[in-house]
N, C-alpha and C positions, 0 to 999 in steps of 0.2 A: 504494500500500500504506500501511497505518497501523500504529502502535504498534511493530511489529518491522520495521526497515529496515536498510540497509547500515551505518548508524552504531551499531547496537546491539551492545554488547560485554557479554556476560553471564557471571555466575558462578553456580554451582550450590550452594545451601545444602543440606547433607545429601548431598553427593556420594559419600561412602564407604558409604552404606547401599545395600541391594539395589536399591531403586527408583531412587535417585540414580545409581548406577553404570550400570544398564541404560539409563535414558533419556538420560544424558549421551552414551553411545555412539551411540544412535539420533539424537540432535540433531546430533552432529558429522558423522555419515554424511550428514546432509541439508545439510551445509555451514553450519550455524549457527555463529556466532562465539562459542564457549565458551572463555573465557580463563582461568578459575580455578574452584576449588572451595573451599568452606569447611565444615570440620567441626572444632569445638573439640577439641583434643587429638590431632588427626591431621595437623597441619601438617608439611610436609616430604615427605609421600607424593605419589604421582601416580595419577590415574585416567584411563585412556584418553589418556595423554600430557599431561593437564591438571594443573598444579601445585595442591596442596591447602594451604590456609592455616588458621590457628587462628581468624582473625576477618576480617571484611570490611575493617576498618581496615588490617590487615596486607596483605591482598590488594591494596588500593588503593595501598599503598606500592610494590608490585612490578609491577603490571600496570594498564593503562588499562581501566577497567570502569565501566559506567553502568547496568547492569540486573542483576536477580537472579531466579532461579526457585527456589522453595522446595519441597523434598521432605522437610521435617522433620516428625516425628510430631506429632499434634494438641496434646499437652500442652506442647510446646516451640515451637509455631509462632508464638505471639505474640512471644516474645523474638526469634526469628529475623526476624520481620517488622519489629519496631521497629529492629533493627540495620540492616536493609537500607534502611528508610525514612530513617534518619539519614544514609546515605552515598550513596544512588543515586537515579536518576530514575524507574525502572520496576521494579515488584515483581510477580511472578506467583506466586500461591499455589496450588499444585496440591492441597495437603493438604485432606482432608475431615474432618468430625466435629470441627472447631474449635468450642469453646463460643461461643455467640452473644455473650456479654459480652466475650470476648476479641476477637471480630471487630469489635464496635462500637468498642472501644478502638483497634484497628489502624486502622480507617477514619477515626476522628477525628484520630488522629496524622498519618496520611497527608495528610488534607485541610489540616491546619495547616502541613505542610511542603511542600505543593504537589507531592506525589509521586503518580504514576499506579499504582494497584493493580488487577490483574485477579484475580478470584476472591474468596474461596477456593472449593474444590470445583469446579475448572475443568479442562478438558482442555488449556487454554492458548491460545496464539496461533500461527497459521501464516501466513506470507506465502510462497507457493510459489517466488517468485523469489529469496528470500534465506535462508530457513530456517524453523525452528520452535522455539518455546519452549513445550514441553508434551509430552503423551503420545500425541498422535494418530498413527494409522498413516499413513505418508507416501504410500503407493502410490495412495490414493484421491483425492489432491488434484492439481490441475494449474494451471499459471500462466494467468491470465486477468484479467477485469475485473468479476467479480461479488463484492461484499462480503457476507460471511455473519456474522450475529450470532445467538448462541444461548445459551439456558440449559441445554441438554442436549448432552452430549458425543456420546452415541450417535446422536441425531438429526442432529447436525452431520455425523457420518461418513456416515450414510445419504444425506443430501441432497447433500453434496459429491460422493459417489460417483456419484450419479445425474447430477449436473451434468457431471462429468468424462466419464462414459460418453457423454453427449450432445454432447461436444465443447465444453462451456462451462467455461472455467477460472475460477479465483478470484483476486482481488487479495489479500485477507486474510480469514481466518476467525477470529473471536473468540468463545471460550467465556467468557461473562461470569460463569458460576458458578451453581450450583443452590441456594445457601443463601439464607435470608431477608434477610441483610445481605451486600452485596457492594461491591466497591470502585468499579467503573465500570459504571453502568447502561446500558440500551439507548440512552437519549437522548444520552449523551456519545459513544457509538460511532457513532450515526447522524450526529451532527454531524461527526465525523472523516471518515466515508465521504462525506458531502455535499461536503466540502472537498477530497477526495482525487481528483486528476486521473486516477489509475489505476483508479478504480471507476466503472462505468457504471450498474449496477443493484445493488439491495440485497435480500438475503433475510433476513427476521427469523423466527427459530424460537422459539416460546414454549411455555409449558405452564401448566396451571392453578395457582392460588394467587397471592396478592398482586395489586397493581395496576400492575405495571411495564409490561405490554403496553398497558393503557389509557392510561397516561401517555405511552408511546411514540406511540400513535395521535394524541393531541392535539398532540404535538411535530411529527409528520410532516405533519399537516394544514397547519401554518403555516410550516414551516421546511425541508422536504425537497422538492427539485425533481426528484430522480431517481426512476425507477420503483421501488416497493417491493412485494415479494411476501412473504406471510407464511404460516406454518403453525403452528397451535396444537395441541399434544398434550393428550390427556385429555378428549375430548368425552364419553366415557361414565363419567367418574370420579364416584364417589358423594361427596356433601358430607361434610366432617368427617374424611375418611380421607386420610392422607398417602400420596402416590403417588411412591415413589422418592426424590426430592430432599426435603431438609428444608423447602424453600420451597414445595413443590407440595402445598398443602392449601387446600381451599375453605372459607371461613367465611361462613355465611349465603348471600346472593345474589351476593356479590362474589367475584371470582377464578375464576369459571367459564369454561370454554372458550367458551361461548356469548357471555358478556358481552365477552370479549376480541375474539372474531371480529367481533361487531357494531361495536365501537368502531373496529377497524381498517378494516372495510369503509366505515364512515361517513367515515373519513379519506382514502378514495380508494385504499386498499391492496387489491390482489388477494389474497384469502385462499383458500388451497388446502384442499380437504377431505381430501386425502391427500397424502403427500410427493411422490408421482410426478407430481402436477399442477404442481409448481413449475417443472420444465423447460419445460412448455408455456407457462406464464405469462411466463417470461423470454423465450422465443422470440417470444411475442406482443408483448412490450414492444419487441423489436428489429425488429418488422415482418417476422419470418420466417414 
């Protein structure tokens, strides 16, 4: 497993809000190690038995914590992210609609501090053996050795569900986020999965817009020895029209599903035409 493991001790920023409370409860039910919450002005309260503090600095004085998951509304997300980057090793930003300039500043700061950021606009990370830091429905995931990387939360759920139903479990599923600027791109997650003894095969789920999948294809060609299966959403998307995610927009001839599929195929990746084919390709890679 990668990113989320037995040593991850997480706090929830925005824990007293409706989303923060609901997902904290769900994460705890899945045995995730949630040790604290942070909402300025709400220190001293408890949510789902988790102590709430006014700041991350105060939380760190009272509990052992090394990660944060952010449910703070978009206008305040940058401040929340900067605070967590100052004090922690891993920051997962669930929030969507964060202004792109804010996101650029967050990522530059995280890079300078050597902190891993997942997101924003992500469903989070789930390692079925140890827990989840995110909003994904837990019943569709199962413990196993397929690593999943995706820009799309919904497609992650769809494909994980099909894998689980076929008896194929997952080591870790990572939603890298659907915005144009994100913290951890495909390449970095691919490298983690390549070095992860718990992961035997990798599923890459992409969509139209940007050049991330083409860059991933180049990286896979030279650096990944494990079988990779891919699916790209948006084959019939019209140019110039944003499809769902802020980053899912085709400009000119780049960023199309066709260009991404061709690049991945050229890198030796099996590219599924529809999500249901992924199970077949994983079984094929296993010689089943």
